[in-house]
C-alpha positions as CSV (number, residue, x, y, z in Angstrom):
1,X,-12.1,-10.0,28.2
2,X,-12.7,-6.7,29.9
3,X,-9.3,-5.3,30.7
4,X,-10.5,-3.1,33.5
5,X,-11.7,-6.2,35.4
6,X,-8.2,-7.6,35.5
7,X,-5.7,-4.8,35.8
8,X,-5.2,-2.4,38.7
9,X,-5.0,1.0,37.0
10,X,-3.0,2.9,39.5
11,X,-1.4,6.1,38.3
12,X,2.1,4.5,38.5
13,X,0.9,1.5,36.5
14,X,-0.8,3.7,33.9
15,X,2.3,5.8,33.6
16,X,4.4,2.6,33.1
17,X,2.1,1.3,30.4
18,X,2.0,4.7,28.7
19,X,5.8,4.7,28.3
20,X,5.7,1.3,26.7
21,X,2.5,1.6,24.6
22,X,3.2,5.0,23.0
23,X,6.5,3.9,21.4
24,X,4.8,1.0,19.8
25,X,2.0,3.2,18.4
26,X,4.7,5.6,17.0
27,X,6.8,2.7,15.6
28,X,3.8,1.2,13.7
29,X,2.5,4.7,12.7
30,X,-0.8,4.4,14.6
31,X,-2.5,7.6,15.8
32,X,-2.3,8.1,19.6
33,X,-6.0,7.9,20.2
34,X,-7.8,6.4,23.3
35,X,-8.9,3.4,21.3
36,X,-5.4,2.6,20.0
37,X,-4.0,3.3,23.4
38,X,-6.5,0.9,24.9
39,X,-5.3,-1.8,22.5
40,X,-1.6,-1.3,23.2
41,X,-2.2,-0.8,26.9
42,X,-3.7,-4.2,27.0
43,X,-0.9,-5.5,24.7
44,X,2.0,-4.4,26.9
45,X,0.2,-5.6,30.1
46,X,0.3,-9.1,28.6
47,X,-3.1,-10.0,30.0
48,X,-4.7,-11.2,26.8
49,X,-2.5,-13.6,24.7
50,X,-5.2,-14.0,22.0
51,X,-5.2,-10.2,21.4
52,X,-1.4,-10.1,21.3
53,X,-1.2,-12.9,18.8
54,X,-3.7,-11.4,16.5
55,X,-2.2,-7.9,16.7
56,X,1.3,-9.4,16.1
57,X,0.0,-11.1,12.9
58,X,-1.6,-7.9,11.6
59,X,1.7,-6.0,12.3
60,X,3.7,-8.7,10.5
61,X,1.4,-8.6,7.5
62,X,0.8,-4.9,7.1
63,X,3.5,-3.2,9.2
64,X,0.8,-1.2,10.9
65,X,-2.8,-1.6,12.2
66,X,-5.3,0.7,10.5
67,X,-8.4,2.1,12.1
68,X,-10.7,-0.5,10.8
69,X,-8.6,-3.4,12.1
70,X,-8.1,-1.5,15.4
71,X,-11.9,-1.2,15.8
72,X,-12.3,-4.8,15.0
73,X,-9.7,-5.9,17.7
74,X,-11.2,-3.5,20.2
75,X,-14.8,-4.8,19.7
76,X,-13.5,-8.4,19.9
77,X,-11.3,-8.2,22.9
78,X,-12.2,-5.0,24.9
79,X,-15.2,-3.1,26.0
80,X,-16.7,0.4,26.2
81,X,-15.7,0.4,29.9
82,X,-12.1,0.1,28.8
83,X,-12.5,3.0,26.4
84,X,-14.0,5.1,29.1
85,X,-11.1,4.2,31.3
86,X,-8.5,5.4,28.7
87,X,-10.4,8.6,28.2
88,X,-10.0,9.0,32.0
89,X,-6.3,8.3,31.7
90,X,-6.0,10.9,29.0
91,X,-7.9,13.3,31.3
92,X,-5.5,12.5,34.1
93,X,-2.6,13.5,31.9
94,X,-4.4,16.6,30.8
95,X,-4.8,17.3,34.5
96,X,-1.1,18.1,34.7
97,X,-1.7,21.0,32.4
98,X,-4.8,22.1,34.3
99,X,-3.0,22.0,37.6
100,X,-0.3,24.3,36.1
101,X,-2.9,26.7,34.8
102,X,-4.7,26.7,38.2
103,X,-1.4,27.3,39.9
104,X,-0.8,30.4,37.7
105,X,-4.3,31.7,38.4
106,X,-3.9,31.2,42.2
107,X,-0.5,32.9,42.1
108,X,-1.9,35.8,40.2
109,X,-4.8,36.2,42.7
110,X,-2.3,36.2,45.6
111,X,-0.2,38.7,43.7
112,X,-3.1,41.0,43.1
113,X,-4.2,40.8,46.8
114,X,-0.6,41.6,47.9
115,X,-0.5,44.6,45.5
116,X,-3.8,45.8,46.9
117,X,-2.4,45.5,50.4
118,X,0.6,47.5,49.3
119,X,-1.6,50.2,48.0
120,X,-3.7,50.3,51.1
121,X,-0.7,50.5,53.4
122,X,0.9,53.2,51.3
123,X,-2.2,55.3,51.6
124,X,-2.4,54.5,55.4
125,X,1.2,55.6,55.9
126,X,0.8,58.7,53.8
127,X,-1.9,59.8,56.3
128,X,0.2,59.1,59.4
129,X,0.7,62.1,61.7
130,X,4.0,61.5,63.5
131,X,2.9,63.8,66.3
132,X,-0.2,61.6,66.9
133,X,0.3,58.9,69.6
134,X,-1.7,56.4,67.5
135,X,0.7,56.8,64.5
136,X,3.0,54.1,65.9
137,X,0.1,51.6,66.1
138,X,-0.8,52.5,62.4
139,X,2.8,51.9,61.2
140,X,3.0,48.7,63.2
141,X,-0.3,47.5,61.7
142,X,1.0,48.1,58.2
143,X,4.3,46.3,58.9
144,X,2.4,43.3,60.3
145,X,0.1,43.1,57.3
146,X,2.9,43.5,54.8
147,X,5.0,41.0,56.7
148,X,2.3,38.4,56.9
149,X,1.1,38.7,53.3
150,X,4.6,38.9,52.0
151,X,5.4,35.6,53.8
152,X,2.2,34.1,52.4
153,X,3.0,35.2,48.9
154,X,6.5,33.8,49.2
155,X,5.1,30.4,50.4
156,X,2.7,30.4,47.6
157,X,5.4,31.2,45.1
158,X,7.6,28.4,46.5
159,X,4.7,25.9,46.2
160,X,4.0,27.0,42.7
161,X,7.7,26.7,41.8
162,X,7.7,23.1,43.1
163,X,4.5,22.4,41.2
164,X,6.1,23.7,38.0
165,X,9.2,21.7,38.6
166,X,7.2,18.5,39.0
167,X,5.1,19.2,35.9
168,X,8.2,20.1,33.9
169,X,9.9,16.9,34.9
170,X,6.8,14.8,33.9
171,X,6.3,16.4,30.6
172,X,10.0,16.4,29.7
173,X,10.2,12.7,30.5
174,X,7.2,12.0,28.2
175,X,8.6,14.2,25.5
176,X,11.9,12.4,25.7
177,X,10.2,9.0,25.5
178,X,8.3,10.1,22.4
179,X,11.4,11.5,20.7
180,X,13.3,8.3,21.4
181,X,10.4,6.2,20.1
182,X,10.2,8.3,17.0
183,X,13.9,8.0,16.3
184,X,13.8,4.2,16.8
185,X,10.8,4.0,14.5
186,X,12.7,5.9,11.8
187,X,16.2,4.3,12.1
188,X,17.5,1.0,10.7
189,X,18.7,-1.1,13.6
190,X,21.7,-2.6,11.9
191,X,23.3,0.5,10.2
192,X,21.8,3.4,12.2
193,X,20.7,5.1,9.0
194,X,17.2,6.3,8.3
195,X,15.1,3.4,7.1
196,X,12.8,2.8,4.1
197,X,9.7,4.1,6.0
198,X,11.5,7.4,6.7
199,X,12.6,7.6,3.1
200,X,9.0,7.1,1.9
201,X,8.0,10.0,4.0
202,X,10.8,12.3,3.0
203,X,10.9,11.7,-0.7
204,X,7.6,13.4,-1.3
205,X,8.8,16.6,0.5
206,X,12.0,16.3,-1.5
207,X,10.1,16.2,-4.8
208,X,7.8,19.1,-3.8
209,X,10.6,21.4,-2.7
210,X,11.6,24.2,-5.1
211,X,15.2,25.4,-5.5
212,X,16.3,28.5,-7.3
213,X,19.7,27.3,-8.3
214,X,21.7,24.1,-8.7
215,X,20.2,20.6,-8.9
216,X,18.6,18.1,-6.6
217,X,19.3,14.4,-7.1
218,X,18.3,11.0,-5.8
219,X,21.2,8.5,-5.8
220,X,20.7,4.7,-5.4
221,X,23.7,2.8,-4.1
222,X,24.0,-1.0,-4.4
223,X,26.9,-3.1,-2.9
224,X,28.4,-5.2,-5.7
225,X,28.1,-9.0,-5.4
226,X,26.9,-8.7,-1.8
227,X,25.3,-12.1,-1.9
228,X,28.8,-13.6,-2.3
229,X,29.9,-12.0,1.0
230,X,27.2,-13.8,2.9
231,X,27.7,-17.1,1.0
232,X,31.5,-17.0,1.3
233,X,32.1,-15.4,4.7
234,X,28.8,-15.7,6.5
235,X,26.1,-13.3,7.5
236,X,28.1,-11.7,10.3
237,X,30.7,-10.5,7.8
238,X,27.9,-9.4,5.5
239,X,26.5,-7.3,8.4
240,X,30.0,-5.8,8.9
241,X,30.1,-4.8,5.2
242,X,26.7,-3.2,5.5
243,X,27.7,-1.2,8.5
244,X,31.0,-0.2,6.9
245,X,29.4,1.1,3.7
246,X,26.7,2.9,5.8
247,X,29.3,4.6,7.9
248,X,31.2,5.8,4.8
249,X,28.0,7.0,3.1
250,X,27.0,8.9,6.3
251,X,30.4,10.5,6.7
252,X,30.5,11.8,3.1
253,X,26.8,12.7,2.4
254,X,25.8,14.3,5.7
255,X,27.1,17.7,4.5
256,X,25.1,17.7,1.3
257,X,22.0,15.6,1.9
258,X,20.3,12.7,3.7
259,X,21.2,8.9,3.6
260,X,18.8,6.0,3.9
261,X,19.0,2.2,3.9
262,X,16.6,1.4,1.1
263,X,16.6,-2.3,1.8
264,X,18.9,-5.3,1.8
265,X,22.3,-4.2,0.5
266,X,20.8,-1.2,-1.2
267,X,21.2,2.4,0.1
268,X,20.1,5.8,-1.3
269,X,20.6,9.4,-0.6
270,X,19.1,12.7,-1.6
271,X,21.4,15.7,-2.1
272,X,21.8,19.1,-3.6
273,X,24.7,20.3,-5.8
274,X,25.6,23.5,-7.6
275,X,26.3,21.7,-10.9
276,X,26.4,18.4,-12.7
277,X,30.2,18.6,-12.5
278,X,30.1,19.0,-8.7
279,X,27.7,16.1,-8.3
280,X,29.8,13.8,-10.5
281,X,33.0,14.6,-8.7
282,X,31.4,14.1,-5.3
283,X,29.8,10.8,-6.3
284,X,33.1,9.5,-7.8
285,X,35.0,10.4,-4.7
286,X,32.4,8.5,-2.6
287,X,32.6,5.5,-4.9
288,X,36.4,5.5,-4.6
289,X,36.2,5.8,-0.8
290,X,33.9,2.8,-0.6
291,X,36.2,0.8,-3.0
292,X,39.0,1.2,-0.4
293,X,37.0,-0.7,2.2
294,X,38.1,-4.3,2.8
295,X,36.9,-7.5,4.4
296,X,39.8,-8.9,6.5
297,X,40.3,-12.1,8.2
298,X,39.6,-11.9,12.0
299,X,42.7,-10.8,14.0
300,X,44.7,-10.6,10.9
301,X,45.7,-8.1,8.2
302,X,45.0,-10.6,5.5
303,X,42.4,-9.2,3.0
304,X,39.6,-11.6,2.2
305,X,37.8,-9.4,-0.2
306,X,37.4,-5.8,-1.4
307,X,34.1,-3.9,-1.4
308,X,32.7,-1.9,-4.3
309,X,29.4,-0.3,-5.0
310,X,27.4,0.8,-8.1
311,X,25.7,4.2,-8.2
312,X,22.5,5.2,-10.1
313,X,21.8,9.0,-10.2
314,X,18.4,10.6,-11.1
315,X,18.4,14.3,-11.5
316,X,15.1,15.8,-10.2
317,X,13.1,17.9,-12.6
318,X,10.6,20.7,-11.7
319,X,7.6,18.3,-11.8
320,X,9.2,15.1,-10.5
321,X,7.0,12.7,-8.7
322,X,8.5,10.2,-6.1
323,X,7.7,7.1,-8.1
324,X,9.2,8.6,-11.3
325,X,12.3,9.8,-9.5
326,X,12.9,6.4,-7.9
327,X,12.3,4.6,-11.1
328,X,14.9,6.8,-12.9
329,X,17.4,6.2,-10.2
330,X,16.8,2.4,-10.4
331,X,17.2,2.6,-14.2
332,X,20.5,4.4,-13.7
333,X,21.6,1.8,-11.1
334,X,20.7,-1.0,-13.5
335,X,22.9,0.6,-16.2
336,X,25.8,0.9,-13.8
337,X,25.6,-2.8,-13.1
338,X,25.2,-3.7,-16.7
339,X,28.3,-1.7,-17.6
340,X,30.5,-3.5,-15.2
341,X,29.7,-2.3,-11.6
342,X,31.8,-0.1,-9.4
343,X,30.8,2.9,-11.5
344,X,28.0,5.5,-11.7
345,X,25.4,6.3,-14.3
346,X,23.2,9.4,-14.6
347,X,19.6,9.6,-15.8
348,X,17.8,12.9,-16.2
349,X,14.0,13.1,-16.0
């Protein structure tokens, strides 16, 4: 299929596809290149079911589509004509920037011309002899020139202002779309916390960061006996438990670090503390706060079950690597469960 033979690529249609295609590329961590844009442009247009099905299968399997697979899909379903088309679309967008630059240049030219007219009129007026009968004509000539060019400059400035306003609106809208798409790609839809993908990106920077004082920690948090909530009360109640624990974590941790949903009923957070004592007190208070959460019967004050969580803490060392730090936190969490749950354990690297 040659996409360009089936789709009317008006500017409004291209803009609409752009706003739908870019969020998908951001979500699946694919570079925003003309080739990838061509794939997702075709995808959101819905004109090629075979391409959509194969791309969906790749995303389900790998959570992304790398360059090799993207090239394979492009060669199978699209054409070089399509790639040229999307280069043109990219050029059209870049034209917004070029138009602004040209507007600046034109305005500067008009401004220079007006300044030159000012200079010439000043010299002309300086040479006026009021006793000369022609002096009135000279003054009138200067006034007419200045009035005409001033009006022209004002019109040009207004046109440029309108042009800038339009460009600003277009670029701001696209920026907002990209920001929203990035946030959606990084957030867990159920709890609103940052997701595992965001954690995987952040943990490397966390391990590489150097701190002059205090200590940095990774804390794994697991809801105790969570499977029983789903089995006994249903998945909707299970989802309520996840959201309640996530909300409590976010409320307490946001002042000292960053919270993530690691997967399933497991959460984690990275944080910084002045001392081991401060860290222990903080985590114990958080554990107690979660233990006060309850699962209640709908439209009733009757408590169906209480909620508790186990905490595994790994203290980061100077040379910590992400895999090692996660493994230590998992080890600490395992000890917390082995020792009775609803408690915390600490492992130092």
